N, C-alpha and C positions, 0 to 999 in steps of 0.2 A: 513839239512832236519829234524834232531831230534829237533833242536831249533825251527823250524817253527811249527812242530807238537805241541811242548810244548806251544808256543804262542797261537795257536788255542785252546788248551785245557783251557788256562787262560781266553781267550775270552768267552768260553763256560761257565765258572763259573760266569762271570759277567752277561751273559745272564740269567742264572739260577736265579741269585739274582733279576734281573728285572722281571722275570717271577713270582715272588711271588705276585706281584700286578696284573700282566696281566693274569696269568693262570686261576683264578676264572671265569673271564668273557669269556676267550676262551673256557674253558671246558663247560660252559652253552650253548654257541653257537654251539659248536661241537655236544653236545647231542641233541639239538632241531633240528639242520640241518641234521644230519645223519639219525636219526630215524631208526637205525639198531638194530637188536636183540643183547642181551648181548653176545651170542656166537660169533657173527661176530665181535663185538668190541674187544673181547679178541683176536680173530684171528688177527685183524688189529694191535693190540698192540704188538703181538708176531712177526709180519712181520717187524715192525719198529725196534724191537730189533735185528733181524737177519740182518738188513741192515748194522749195525756196524758203522754208522756215529756218530761223537762225540755229535752233537746236539741232535740227537734222544736218545742217551744213557743218557745225562743229563736230558732231559725231562722225560724219563722213571723213572729215580731215584726220581725225585720230585713227579711224579704221583704215584709211588709205595708207597711213604711215606704218601701221602695224603689219600690213602685208595682205595677201590674198586669203580668202576664207579657206578653212581646212575642214576636211570631212572627218568622220568619227574614226575611220581606220588609221588616221595619221599618215597617209601616204604623201601628203603634201607638206609634211613638217620639214623645215630646213635642216640640213646636216650640220651639226655643230662641231667644229674642229677643236680637239683638246688643246688647252693651253697649259703646258707644263714648264715650270722654271727649273732648269737643271743647274746643279752646282756640285763641285768636288773639291776636296782638300787632299793633296798628294804630298807625301814626304819621300825624298830620294836621296840616297847617299852616293856620291860620285867619287871617282878615283882622286887621289891627291894631286893637286896642281891643275885640276880640270874644272874648277868652279866657274871661273869667268867664261870658259868655253861653253859649259852647260847652259849658263844663263843666256848666252847668245843663241844657242840652239832653240831654247824655249821661245825666245823672241821670234826667230825665224819660223818656228812651227805655227805661231799665232798668225803671222803675216801671210804665210803660205796658204792658210785655210780661210783667208778673208776676214781674219779677226784683227785684234790689236792688243797692246799691253796696257793695262790699267794702272798697275802699281809695281814698283821695284824697290827692293831694300837689300843692301849688302852689308856684311859685318866682317871685320878683320880680326885676326888672331893677335897674339902677343908680339909677334914680329912685324905686324903691320900689313900682312898679306890677306887679301880678301879670300875667305875660305867658306863662308856660308851666307845664305841670303834667302829672300822671298820674292817671288814674282807672281803677279795675278794677271792672268790673260783672259780675254773675251773672244770666244769662237762661235760661229754660227751653230745653232742647235743641232742641225743634222751632222755636223762635224765633231760633235762632243765626244763620242766614244773613240773616234780616230785620233783625236788629239791626246786623249788619255793614254792610249796605246803608244803613241810616240814618246810621251814623257816617261812612261815606264822604262823605255829602252835606254834612257840616258844614264842609268845606274842601277843600283840595288834599291828595290822598292822596300821602304821601311813601314809605311802606313798609307792607307787610302780610305776616304770617306766620301760616298756619293749620295746626294739627296735630290729629291724631286718634289716640287710643290705644285699641286693642281690648282690653278686659279681660273678654271673654265667657268665655274658658276659665277664668280665675281665679274668676269668679263661680260657674260651674257646679261647680267643684271645692269651693268653700266650701259650696254648697248640699248637695252629696252628703255632705261630712263632717258637716255640721250634722244631716242626716237620720240618720246613723249614731249620732251622739251622743244624739239624741232617743230612738232605740230603746234605747240603753244606759241612759238615764235611767229609762225605764219599767220595764225589768227590775230596776234597782237599787231603785227605789221599792217594787216588789213584794217584793223580798227584805227591804227595811226593815220592811215590814209583817209578814213571816213570821218575823223574827229573835225569838228567845226569851231571849237573854242579852245582857248589856251589851257583852261583848266582841264578839259578832257585829254588834251595832248600830253600835258604833264603827268596825269594819272597813268595813262597808258605807257608813257616813256618810263616811268618808275617800274612798272611790272615788266616791261621788256627788258630793262637793265638786269633785274633780278634773274630773269630766265636765261639771258645771255651769259650772266656770271656763272650760273650752275652748269651751263653747257660747256664753258671753258674748263671748269673743274673736272668734269667727266672726261672731257678729251685729254686733259693732261694725265689723269690716272690711266686711261687706256693706252696712251702713248708710252707711259712708263712700264706697264705690264708688257706691251708689245716688244719693248727693248729687252726686258729681262727674258722673255720667251725666245725672241729671235737670236740673242747672243747668251750662250751659257758661260758661267764663270768657273774658272779653274784656278785654285790658289795652290801654288807649288812652292815647297820649301826644299831648297837644295843645299847640301852641306857635304864638305870633305870629312874623311874619318878624323876623329878627334886624336890628338897626340897624347899618349900615356907616358908620363915621366918615368924614367928608369928608377928602379929601386936600388938604393945604395947598400953596399955591403955593411955588415955589422963591424964591430971592433972598437977599441978604446979611442983611436984617433978620430974615427968618424963621429963618435959620440961627443968628444970634446969639440970637434968642429961644429956639430949641430948645436951644442950648448952655447958656443961662443956666438954663433949666428943668432940664436934666440935672445941672448943677452943684449947684443947689439940692437936687435929690433925693439927690445923693451926700452933700452936707453933712448933710441930715436924717437919712440913714441912719447916717453916722458919729456924730452926736450921739446918736442912739438907741442905737447900739452901746456908746458910752462910758458912758452913763447906765445901761445894762443891766449892764455889768460893773463899775460903780463900787464895789459892796460888795467884789468880789474885789480891785480895786486898793487900796482902803483896807486890807484884811486883809493884802495883800502888803507894803504900805508899813510897817505896824506890825511885821511879822516882820523886815523888812530893818533897821528902826531898832534893834530888840532885838539883832540879830546884830552891827550896827555898834558899839553900846555895849558889847557883850560883848568884842568884839575890842579896842576901845580900852582898856577896863579891863585886859584881859590884857596888852597892850603897856606900859601905864603901870606895872603891877606888875613886869614884866620890867626895865624901865628903872630903877625904884627898887632892885630887887635887884642890878643890875649896879653902880649907884653905891655901894650899901652894901658890896658885895664889893671894889670899887676902894679905898675908905676903909680897909677892914680890911687889904688887901694893903699899902697905903701905910704904915699904922701899923706893921705887922710889919717892913717894911723899915727904917724909922727906928729901931726898937728894936734890930735886928741891927747897925746901924751904930754905935750907942752902945756896945754890948757890945764 
């Protein structure tokens, strides 16, 4: 008898899982068809709870997690706060020699607004001085525009790009799925307490582990979105004016000078190339010497063989003449 009751409860859990898709439609039809006052609906809900059937108990658990009943006018609908992920890419040119100071100011701006620095990169010029770089700061969403205005004041604004990604719908879906899994978890925990055999306990524990794993995934995604929404990202590129090399005057002397410099560069490149491939040249030379010695030895053997054949032929001819 207990095992049959346990099987019925497991079936109820499956029905609750299917009700995640069916309940929204059923709740809307129930609201439009009944047209009963809120007090009568609450009384009906209480009567279902007192009936004690497993199906009604599971349905009440899901309905309780979903929230209070709503009327057709929508006056009881919860207010959904928009979830907007704000980000910006800003390029600023600062006065010569003030790059490091500007990077420090950007860092102070982030800290003063309750944010932090996520990434910093600095680049040096030919003389080894830091003249350009990139800094990524995270500031609270409500301080986003203020932070951008402060960064603009650091120098001459070259470019700016601001984007906003609306993740409200995704966040609401995650919340709804999480509530459904919480309802499943409560029912499975109740079944775990009522299980009387090891087999039943293991079966419930497997389903409970799956539900709790899904809950952790949903919570992680929600925390990630909360972080992106709560702290906006500003990617700032700061650089000093680039130095333009002076244009040399024309003339024969300057032409000869530039030609000599070009020839030296070519010779330097050629010497570097020869040194780089010298191991290959040495190896090729060794292979060629081996091949040459082999051919020479073969030709020498052929010559000796021909000489020996000629002596034998001549000897045979002399012998024939004597006979």
